[in-house]
C-alpha positions as CSV (number, residue, x, y, z in Angstrom):
1,M,75.1,36.5,102.2
2,N,72.9,34.9,99.5
3,R,70.7,37.1,97.3
4,S,67.8,36.8,99.7
5,G,69.8,37.9,102.7
6,D,69.0,34.7,104.6
7,I,70.7,33.9,107.9
8,L,70.4,30.2,108.8
9,W,70.9,29.9,112.5
10,P,71.6,27.0,112.9
11,G,72.5,25.8,109.4
12,W,74.8,23.6,107.4
13,A,76.6,23.6,104.1
14,L,77.8,20.5,102.1
15,L,81.0,21.1,100.0
16,A,81.3,19.0,96.9
17,G,84.8,19.3,95.4
18,D,85.5,23.0,94.8
19,R,81.8,23.9,94.9
20,I,79.0,24.4,97.4
21,G,76.8,21.4,96.9
22,A,73.9,22.1,99.2
23,V,72.9,24.5,102.0
24,G,70.1,24.0,104.6
25,A,68.7,25.2,107.9
26,G,68.8,23.3,111.1
27,E,70.8,20.1,111.5
28,P,72.1,18.3,108.3
29,P,70.0,15.3,107.4
30,E,71.6,11.9,107.7
31,D,71.9,11.4,103.9
32,V,73.9,14.7,103.7
33,R,76.2,13.6,106.6
34,A,76.7,10.3,104.8
35,Q,78.2,12.0,101.8
36,A,80.8,13.9,103.8
37,E,84.4,12.6,104.1
38,R,84.9,15.1,107.0
39,V,82.5,17.0,109.2
40,I,83.6,20.4,110.7
41,D,81.6,21.2,113.8
42,A,80.9,24.9,113.6
43,T,78.9,25.1,116.9
44,H,79.0,28.7,118.2
45,M,80.7,29.8,114.9
46,T,79.5,31.9,112.0
47,V,80.1,30.5,108.5
48,L,80.6,33.2,106.0
49,P,81.4,33.5,102.3
50,G,85.2,34.1,102.2
51,L,86.3,37.6,102.9
52,V,87.9,39.6,100.0
53,N,90.7,42.0,100.7
54,A,90.1,44.3,97.8
55,H,93.3,46.3,97.9
56,T,96.8,45.7,99.4
57,H,100.5,46.0,98.5
58,L,102.3,42.9,99.7
59,S,105.7,44.4,99.3
60,Q,104.9,46.6,102.3
61,T,104.7,43.6,104.6
62,F,108.3,44.2,105.5
63,M,107.6,48.0,106.2
64,R,105.2,47.5,109.0
65,G,105.5,50.3,111.6
66,L,108.0,52.4,109.6
67,G,105.5,54.8,108.1
68,D,103.9,56.0,111.3
69,D,103.0,59.7,111.7
70,K,103.6,60.9,108.1
71,P,101.2,62.3,105.4
72,L,101.0,60.4,102.1
73,L,103.6,62.1,99.9
74,Q,106.2,62.3,102.8
75,W,105.5,58.6,103.6
76,L,106.0,57.6,100.0
77,K,109.3,59.5,99.6
78,Q,110.9,58.6,103.0
79,V,109.6,55.1,103.5
80,A,107.8,53.3,100.8
81,W,109.9,54.2,97.7
82,P,113.4,53.7,99.2
83,L,112.5,50.3,100.7
84,Q,110.8,49.1,97.5
85,A,113.9,50.2,95.5
86,A,116.1,48.1,97.7
87,M,114.0,44.9,97.7
88,T,115.1,41.8,95.9
89,P,112.8,39.3,94.2
90,D,113.4,36.9,97.2
91,D,112.3,39.7,99.5
92,M,109.1,40.1,97.4
93,R,108.5,36.3,97.7
94,L,108.9,36.3,101.5
95,A,106.9,39.5,102.0
96,S,104.1,38.1,99.9
97,L,104.1,34.7,101.7
98,L,104.0,36.5,105.1
99,G,101.3,38.9,103.9
100,L,99.1,36.2,102.4
101,V,99.4,34.0,105.5
102,E,98.3,37.0,107.6
103,N,95.4,37.6,105.2
104,L,94.4,33.9,105.5
105,K,94.6,33.9,109.3
106,C,92.4,37.0,109.3
107,G,89.7,35.3,107.2
108,A,90.5,36.3,103.7
109,T,90.0,33.8,100.9
110,A,90.8,36.3,98.2
111,V,93.3,39.1,97.9
112,N,93.7,41.8,95.3
113,Q,97.4,42.8,95.1
114,H,98.1,46.2,93.5
115,H,101.7,45.2,92.6
116,K,104.1,48.1,92.7
117,L,107.6,46.7,91.9
118,P,107.9,46.7,88.1
119,G,110.5,44.1,87.3
120,P,109.1,40.8,86.0
121,A,110.9,38.8,88.6
122,F,109.1,40.7,91.4
123,A,105.6,40.1,90.0
124,D,106.5,36.4,89.4
125,A,107.7,36.1,93.0
126,A,104.3,37.5,94.4
127,L,102.4,35.1,92.1
128,D,104.6,32.1,93.1
129,A,103.7,32.9,96.7
130,A,100.0,33.1,96.0
131,E,100.2,29.7,94.2
132,T,101.9,28.3,97.3
133,V,99.4,29.6,99.8
134,G,96.4,28.7,97.7
135,L,94.2,31.8,98.2
136,R,92.3,33.4,95.3
137,F,94.6,36.1,94.0
138,Q,94.4,38.9,91.5
139,L,97.6,40.8,90.6
140,A,96.9,44.3,89.3
141,R,100.2,45.1,87.6
142,S,101.0,48.7,88.6
143,W,102.6,51.2,86.2
144,V,103.4,54.9,85.7
145,D,104.8,56.5,82.5
146,L,105.3,60.1,83.9
147,G,107.9,61.3,86.5
148,A,110.2,59.2,88.6
149,S,110.3,55.4,87.8
150,A,108.4,56.0,84.6
151,E,108.2,53.1,82.1
152,Q,107.9,53.2,78.4
153,P,104.3,52.5,77.2
154,N,105.3,49.6,75.1
155,T,107.2,48.1,78.0
156,I,104.1,48.4,80.2
157,L,101.9,46.7,77.7
158,A,104.4,44.0,76.9
159,E,104.7,43.1,80.6
160,L,100.9,43.1,81.0
161,Q,100.7,40.7,78.1
162,R,103.5,38.5,79.5
163,L,101.8,38.2,82.9
164,Y,98.5,37.4,81.2
165,D,100.0,34.7,79.1
166,R,102.0,33.2,81.9
167,W,99.7,33.5,84.9
168,H,96.1,34.3,84.1
169,G,93.9,31.3,85.0
170,Q,96.7,29.4,86.8
171,A,96.1,27.4,90.0
172,D,92.8,26.1,88.7
173,G,91.7,29.6,87.9
174,R,92.5,31.1,91.4
175,I,95.2,33.4,89.9
176,T,94.2,36.3,87.6
177,I,95.8,39.4,86.2
178,S,94.5,42.9,85.8
179,N,95.6,46.4,84.7
180,G,96.8,48.5,87.6
181,P,97.8,52.1,86.7
182,M,99.1,53.7,89.9
183,V,97.6,57.2,90.1
184,P,96.1,59.7,87.5
185,W,98.8,62.3,87.9
186,R,101.5,59.8,86.9
187,C,99.7,58.2,84.0
188,S,99.5,59.9,80.5
189,D,96.3,60.1,78.7
190,D,97.5,58.0,75.8
191,T,99.0,55.1,77.8
192,M,96.0,55.1,80.1
193,R,93.7,54.6,77.0
194,R,95.9,51.9,75.6
195,A,96.2,50.0,78.8
196,V,92.4,50.1,79.6
197,D,91.7,49.1,76.0
198,W,94.1,46.1,76.4
199,A,92.3,45.1,79.6
200,R,88.8,45.4,78.1
201,E,89.7,43.3,75.1
202,R,90.5,40.5,77.6
203,N,87.6,41.2,80.0
204,L,90.0,42.2,82.8
205,P,89.5,45.0,85.4
206,T,91.5,48.2,85.8
207,H,92.5,49.0,89.3
208,I,93.7,52.6,90.2
209,H,94.3,54.8,93.2
210,V,92.3,58.0,92.9
211,A,91.7,61.1,95.1
212,E,93.6,59.8,98.1
213,A,95.2,63.1,99.3
214,R,94.4,66.7,98.5
215,D,97.9,67.3,97.2
216,E,97.2,64.7,94.5
217,I,94.1,66.6,93.4
218,N,96.2,69.8,93.0
219,L,98.8,68.0,91.0
220,M,96.2,66.8,88.5
221,M,94.5,70.2,88.3
222,E,97.9,71.7,87.5
223,R,98.5,69.2,84.8
224,C,95.1,69.2,82.9
225,G,92.6,71.3,84.9
226,L,90.5,68.2,85.9
227,R,89.9,66.3,89.1
228,H,90.7,62.6,89.1
229,I,87.3,61.3,88.3
230,E,86.6,64.0,85.8
231,W,89.9,63.1,84.0
232,L,88.8,59.4,83.8
233,D,85.4,60.4,82.5
234,S,86.9,62.8,79.9
235,L,88.8,59.8,78.5
236,H,85.6,57.6,78.5
237,L,87.4,55.2,80.9
238,L,84.9,54.8,83.7
239,G,82.8,51.7,83.7
240,P,81.8,48.5,85.6
241,D,85.3,47.1,85.0
242,V,87.0,50.1,86.7
243,Q,88.0,49.9,90.4
244,L,88.6,53.2,92.1
245,V,90.7,52.9,95.3
246,H,90.2,55.5,98.1
247,C,88.0,58.2,96.6
248,V,88.6,60.4,99.7
249,H,88.5,63.8,98.0
250,I,85.7,63.5,95.5
251,D,82.8,66.0,95.1
252,D,79.1,65.4,94.4
253,P,79.4,65.6,90.6
254,E,82.1,63.0,90.7
255,I,79.9,60.7,92.9
256,D,77.3,61.0,90.2
257,L,79.8,60.1,87.5
258,I,80.9,57.0,89.4
259,A,77.3,55.9,90.0
260,E,76.3,56.5,86.4
261,S,79.3,54.5,85.1
262,G,78.9,51.5,87.4
263,S,82.5,51.7,88.6
264,T,83.4,50.1,91.9
265,V,85.0,52.0,94.8
266,V,87.5,50.4,97.1
267,H,87.4,51.8,100.6
268,C,90.6,51.6,102.8
269,P,89.4,53.4,106.0
270,T,92.3,52.5,108.3
271,S,94.9,53.6,105.7
272,N,93.1,56.9,105.2
273,M,93.1,57.5,108.9
274,Y,96.7,56.4,109.3
275,L,98.0,58.9,106.7
276,A,95.4,61.6,107.8
277,S,94.2,61.6,104.2
278,G,90.6,62.3,105.2
279,I,87.2,60.6,105.3
280,A,85.8,59.1,102.1
281,P,82.1,59.9,101.5
282,I,81.1,56.3,101.7
283,P,77.5,56.9,102.9
284,A,76.8,59.2,99.9
285,L,78.4,56.7,97.5
286,V,76.2,53.8,98.9
287,R,73.1,56.0,98.7
288,S,73.9,56.6,95.1
289,G,74.0,52.9,94.4
290,V,77.8,52.6,94.0
291,H,79.3,49.2,94.9
292,V,81.8,49.7,97.6
293,A,84.4,47.0,98.5
294,L,86.8,47.0,101.4
295,G,90.6,46.8,101.5
296,T,93.2,47.0,104.2
297,D,95.8,48.7,101.9
298,G,99.5,47.8,102.5
299,S,101.1,47.1,105.8
300,A,103.1,50.3,105.6
301,S,99.9,52.4,105.9
302,H,97.8,50.1,108.0
303,N,100.3,47.9,110.0
304,S,98.0,44.9,109.6
305,Q,96.0,42.9,107.0
306,D,93.0,42.3,109.4
307,L,89.9,42.8,107.3
308,L,87.6,42.1,110.3
309,E,89.2,44.9,112.1
310,T,88.9,47.1,109.0
311,M,85.1,46.4,108.9
312,K,84.7,48.0,112.3
313,T,86.9,50.9,111.4
314,A,84.8,51.5,108.2
315,I,81.5,51.5,110.0
316,L,82.6,53.8,112.8
317,L,84.4,56.2,110.5
318,A,81.2,56.5,108.4
319,K,79.2,57.3,111.5
320,T,81.7,59.8,112.8
321,G,82.3,61.5,109.5
322,S,78.6,62.0,108.8
323,G,77.2,62.5,112.3
324,D,74.6,59.9,111.5
325,A,74.5,56.7,113.7
326,T,72.7,54.9,110.8
327,A,75.1,56.0,108.1
328,L,76.3,52.4,107.6
329,L,74.9,49.2,109.2
330,P,76.7,45.9,109.9
331,M,75.2,44.1,106.9
332,D,76.4,47.0,104.6
333,V,80.0,46.5,105.7
334,L,79.7,42.7,105.5
335,R,78.6,43.1,101.9
336,M,81.6,45.3,101.2
337,A,83.9,42.6,102.4
338,M,82.1,39.7,100.6
339,T,79.6,40.6,97.8
340,A,81.3,43.7,96.5
341,G,84.6,42.0,97.0
342,A,83.5,39.4,94.5
343,R,83.2,42.1,91.9
344,I,86.7,43.2,92.6
345,M,87.9,39.7,91.8
346,N,85.8,39.8,88.6
347,R,83.8,36.7,89.6
348,S,80.1,35.9,90.0
349,D,80.6,32.6,91.8
350,I,82.1,33.8,95.1
351,G,80.7,36.1,97.8
352,E,77.7,34.1,98.8
353,I,76.9,30.7,100.2
354,T,74.7,29.3,97.4
355,P,74.8,25.8,95.7
356,G,77.0,26.0,92.7
357,C,79.2,28.8,94.0
358,K,82.8,28.2,94.8
359,A,83.6,26.5,98.1
360,D,85.3,29.6,99.6
361,L,84.3,29.8,103.3
362,T,85.5,31.6,106.4
363,L,84.5,30.2,109.9
364,V,84.7,32.7,112.8
365,D,84.6,31.5,116.4
366,L,82.0,33.5,118.3
367,N,82.5,31.5,121.5
368,R,84.8,34.1,123.0
369,P,84.5,36.3,126.1
370,H,84.8,39.5,124.1
371,I,82.0,38.4,121.7
372,M,79.5,36.6,124.0
373,P,76.5,36.8,124.2
374,V,75.6,36.9,120.5
375,H,72.2,38.4,120.0
376,R,72.9,39.3,116.3
377,P,75.6,37.6,114.4
378,D,76.1,40.5,111.9
379,S,76.6,42.9,114.8
380,A,79.0,40.5,116.6
381,L,81.1,40.1,113.4
382,V,81.5,43.8,112.7
383,Y,81.8,45.3,116.2
384,N,83.4,42.5,118.3
385,C,85.5,40.2,116.0
386,N,89.0,40.5,114.8
387,G,91.6,38.4,113.0
388,P,92.5,36.0,115.8
389,D,88.8,34.9,116.0
390,V,89.1,33.2,112.6
391,H,89.0,29.5,113.1
392,T,88.9,27.8,109.6
393,V,89.4,29.1,106.1
394,I,88.5,27.0,103.0
395,V,89.3,28.0,99.4
396,D,88.1,25.9,96.4
397,G,87.1,23.2,98.9
398,R,90.6,23.0,100.4
399,V,91.2,23.7,104.1
400,L,94.0,26.3,104.2
401,L,93.5,27.3,107.8
402,D,92.5,24.4,110.0
403,A,91.4,25.4,113.6
404,G,94.0,28.2,113.4
405,R,96.8,26.2,111.9
406,V,98.2,27.0,108.4
407,T,98.2,23.8,106.4
408,M,100.5,24.5,103.4
409,L,103.7,25.7,105.1
410,D,105.7,26.1,108.3
411,E,104.4,29.4,109.7
412,F,107.1,29.8,112.3
413,A,110.0,28.9,109.9
414,L,108.6,31.5,107.5
415,M,108.6,34.2,110.2
416,E,112.2,33.4,111.1
417,E,113.2,33.8,107.4
418,C,111.3,37.0,107.0
419,R,112.8,38.5,110.2
420,A,116.3,38.1,108.8
421,A,115.3,39.3,105.3
422,A,113.6,42.4,106.7
423,K,116.6,43.3,108.8
424,A,118.9,43.0,105.8
425,L,116.6,45.1,103.7
426,M,116.6,47.9,106.2
427,K,120.4,47.9,106.2
428,R,120.6,48.0,102.4
429,A,118.0,50.8,102.1
430,S,119.5,52.9,104.9
431,V,116.1,53.7,106.2
432,S,116.2,54.7,109.9
433,I,113.6,53.9,112.5
434,Q,112.3,57.2,113.8
């Protein structure tokens, strides 16, 4: 995934501290081997820049399987909102730990959390969990100032500033903060301008759901007569620092606005299918030069955090939706999960295996019956692989997943604790399993 698109088969990489020190084809020379404290034998594996999950909601880890068979607004009102309202900060910590471990075991080295629970203790709990697991982590602090659960604009800006002062740049720079307005129809014009200005003054991204369901378009049209992308453009808020999640129901003029502004789109294909939201026009966005990243979305509208599985869904949905078997190719989707994912994390030193870049690597074992024989590694990764095929994950030069074993905590003890906490949450929230 370097800028030349090279595939070294076989090849090697030398990690020096938290950076990639050298990369080469063939077998590593003896002088390179001599520098290594440890050699990881990646025979029959593919070594990738770390995968980036560009959009998720870790609070939903405890909601897995409860949102089945519901459209978006019904799903929000009957499942997501009641359970989130009943969560405690400790629930948030445990759900975050579990979700981050799942992301790690599915090959993610970086996660963008669109954080929904507004209290400071909840955000701190998610950030504490990220510091424990050691992944690269961006928390987009969500907010609304219209309708139910609205916050005062000054409260929103004060909390963004508190998070920035307390957390931005922590864990050797792995933890960052961004502005996360929830949806256009629940954000006022004035607060949206103020929050984006706040982020831009600090070189931080803005991360927002747009045009996910048709009902949301209608709500915005009733409010101001504009579609979601048109509204952002009318406020002069589109730009390379803006991350547009979903973009299912956008028209050609809106695609042009996104492309002209340099904004990034985050595609969550499994979630869009799960909620029957529709098919995002990803081939048209790619043809227009728009950077498209890939996200799982939360576990209440995906039921897993498996980004490898999501890559296959993305490519097949693009083909089915367009009727064009060449609508997306394997390398297109790999770039969404790595190169475009680096833009989401607001970094230029991840997303490729190049000397000087951060030592964030994902090793996927291709020596499996459902993958063999491997004629093209890009095809095998997208069409054959899934989370359990991930072998080793390295972030900042630290091995966080070692031959399938999580290195920083007791995975089975965590699952026991989460099982009990999720059961208690269901009881408090009075949400039935239907």
